[in-house]
N, C-alpha and C positions, 0 to 999 in steps of 0.2 A: 449251131444249136447252143444257146446259152443255158447253162445250168450251174448250180453251186458245186464246185469241185473240192470244197473243204474236206468232205468225208473220203475223197479218193486217197488221202495220205494217212489215213488211220491204219495202223498195222494189226492191231488186235481188235477183234469184233466180238461183241456180246450179243447173242440172240436169246433173249429171255422171253418168258410167257407174259404177254401183255394183254390184260383184260380190257376189252372195249367197254367204254362206259359213257353215258351222258347223264344229265341230271336225273332224268326219269329212271335211270337204272341204279343210281346211287341212293335214291330214297323212294319210298313208295309213291306211286302215282295216285292222285285222288281218284276215287272210283266214279268216273264220270262217263263211262260208256253206257249207253242206253241198251235196253234189251235188243238182242239181235233180230227180233221180229218187228221192231219198231219201224214204221214206214219212213220216219225221218232220218234213220241211220244212213250215213253215206256209204253205199256199198263199194267194196274195193276188190281188187284182184292182186295176187302176189306172185312174183317170179323169183326163182333162185337160179343163178348162173354161177358155175364154178369151173375153173380150169387150172392146170398146173403142169410144171415140168421141173427139171433139175434146178432151174434158175428163178422160177417165178410161181407164186401161189396167189390165185385171184378168186374172190367171191363177190357176188352182187346179190343183195336181197332187196327187192324193190316192191313196195306196195303202192298202188295208185287207184284213184277213184274210177269206177266205171262211168263212162260218159252217158249216163241215163237221163240227165237233165241239163239245162243251161248252166246252173251253178256248179254241178259236178264236173261238166266239161271245162269250165273256166278254171276250177281249182286244179284239175288234172293238167291242163296246159301249162299253168304256172309251175307246177311241180316238175313237169318234163323239161321246161326251160331251165330251171335251176339245176336239175340233175345233169342236163347236157353241159351246162357251163362248168360244173365241177369235174365231170369225167373227162372232158376234152382238154382240161388244163392240169390233169394229174401229173405230178413230178415236175411241174414248171415252177421256177422260182422267180420268173420275170413276166408273169401273166401271158405266157406263150401258149397258144392253142395248137395242140399237136395233130388234131384231125377234126374233120367237120362233124357237127351234130347230126343225129339220126334224122333223115328226111323222109322216111316212109310213112305208112299209115300210123298216125299217132294213137289210134285206138287198138293197134296190134301190140299189146304189151310184150308178148313173146318175141316178136321180131325186134322190138326195141332192145330187149335184154341181150338177145344174141348178137346184135350189132355192136353193142358196147363191149360185150365180152371179147369178141374177135378183135376189135380195134385196140382194146387195152392190152390184150396178150401180145399182139404184134408190136405195140409200142414198148412194152416192158422187155420183150425179147431183144429188141434193138438196143435199148438203154443198158441192159445188164451186160451185153456183149461189149459195148462201148466202154462201160466203166471197168469191166474185168481186164480189158486190154490196157487201160491207163493204169490200173492198179498193178498189173504185172510189170509194166515198164518202170514204175516207181520202185517197186521191190528189187528188180534186177539191178538198179542203179545203186542200191544200198551196199557199199563196200564192206560194212561191218558184219555182214551175214555170210554164212557159208553157202555153197550151192544147194545143199540139202535143206537148210532153213528157208532159203528163198522158194524152192519148189513146194515146200510144205505150206507156206503162207499163201502162195498162188493157188494151190489145190483147195484151200479153205475158204474160197470166195463164198460169202453167205448168200442164200436165196433171198430175193425180194418178196415182200408180201403186201397185198393191197386188198382191202375190203370196203365196201360201200353199202350202207343200209339206209333205206327210207321206209319208215313204218308209221302207221296211224297209232297215236297214243291216247287220244281222247276224242269223244264224239258226243256232243250235246245238241240241244235244240238251237243254241245260239252260235256255236262254233265247232270247228274240228281242228285238231292239232296233229301235224306230221313231224316226226323227228328225223332230221337228216344229219348223218355223221359218217365219217370214214376214218380208216386207220391205214397208215403207210409205213413200211419199214424198208429202207434202201441200204442196209449194210452198216449202219452206224452203231452207236452204243445202245440206242433204243429207237422205237418208232414214234410216231406222233398221231394224235387224234385231231381231226378237223371236221369240216362240214358246215352246214348252215344253221345248225341248231334246231330248236323247236319252232315250227312255223304254224301260226294261228290264222285260220281263215274264217271270216264272217260268213255264216251259212245263209244269210239273207241276201247278200250281193256277190259272194264268191271272192271278195277282195282279201288279200293278205294284210294282216294288221301289222304295219311296220313300226309304228310308234305307239307304245303304251303310255309313256310319260312325257311330260313337258321336259325337254332336255335341260332347261334352266333350273330344274328342281333338284339337281344332283347335290347342291349344297344343303338344301333344306332336309334332304333325306340321308344325310351322313350318319345320324344316330341309328337309323334303321339298317344301313349298309354295314356299319361297324358291328351292330348286334348280330346280324346275320353271319358275318364272317367269324365272329367269336364263337357262335354256335357250331359252325362247321369245323373249326380247329379244336374246340374243346372236346375232351373225351372223358366222360363220366366225372369223376371227382377232380380230374385235371382241368382246371379252368384257366384259359388264357386271359391275360389282362390286355387292356387297350394298348398300353405301351409295348407289350410283347408282340401284339398284332402288327403294329406299324414297323417294328424292327424286322418282322418276318416278311412283310409285303415288299414287293419291288416296284414301287411307284414313285413318280416325281412329286415332291411336296407332300402335303397331308390331306389332300382331297381324293377320296376313293372314287374312281370313275364308274359310271354305269357299264355293265358288260357290253361287248360288241354284239353278242347274241341278244336278240329281243327276248324279254321274259315271256312266260306263257301262263295262262290263268288256270287256277284250280279253285275249288271251293274255299280253301284256306287262305288264298291270296295269290300273288304273282310269284313265280319261281324264277329266280335269277341264277344264271350260270356263267362263270368265267372260263374262258378257254385256258389251255395250258400255256404258261408263260405270260398270260395277259396281265396278271397282277402279282404273280408268285413263281417260284421255281417249278421245274418239271415234277419233282418229287411230291409237290403238294396237290397234284392232280387238277381237277376242275372244280374249284370252290362253288358250292351250290347251297341255296337257302331260300326260304319263303318269307316275304313280307306281307303282312295282312292288309286287307283293303282299307281298314279304318285309318291306317297311316298313309296310304297312297291316294285315297279318294280325292283330295284337293288337287292332285297333280295329274290325274288320268286325262288322256286326250279323249276327244269325242268318239273316235273310232274304238278306243279301248272300252269306253262306257257301254257301247252297244253290245259287246260280247260278254262283258262282266256284269251286266245289269242284274241278272238273277242273284248275284252274290252281294250286291250293295244294299245297305239299308236305305230307308226312305230319306234320311238326312244326307247320305252319301251320294244319292242319285241327283 
């Protein structure tokens, strides 16, 4: 089993309170939910699975569409596939699949949740025992410690934590958005947030909108990306300058890339979210901002125009 062993050799561990967040949690989501009685609303069901012991704390919160139509079924299947890929590769640093995806009735959300809870607990129980043994061996080899100090460190092995969330965050006549994110802590100085980000599905054909912008437009949109990041980093009267921004960012050259996460639409514009470490240090969180449609209209892909159409002016369409 190949895994990153760097954190095996850390002697002091800090387990702080880490707030899970994504872009929609760090700023208000545009009010684009339709009335719950609207017949066009994509109906969903939610499961909550939780388990824990002395070494592991696990939670799964999953919201999936009910397969009441061909479109809903197609969206549900895509979400289940993405969920399976993420959960079967948890704690893998080399794209290793630890167990098989759920193969039962895909409409049985409860059975799906139980399956992944049981598989993940079994996996984490195995990994934590393996790591605890390696950590103990390393500590026992440290000749600069007393026996008492060695035993104290061995007894302080921190519990691992994993949580996965998939939730609907917007539902309109044209599209529906599901936010996929997870958090994992494996005994290091801090945990990490990952996931697939906000996933926008076209409600006309059920397809995931994978590209909102022409990838070659990144240079043309530098002013908007810079302005968005300056708004993220600026705090009240403390305004960051463009020079300070580039000194802070951890990128090659002076071209800010598009985020790896696809943006998602709101009435105000597309929301861009960068993952931890993607363009900045861990302490900077997940930089997030909105770029209005009037700046993006010339670069929108055809599939993006279909879902964003109600927000575009006549000239932008």
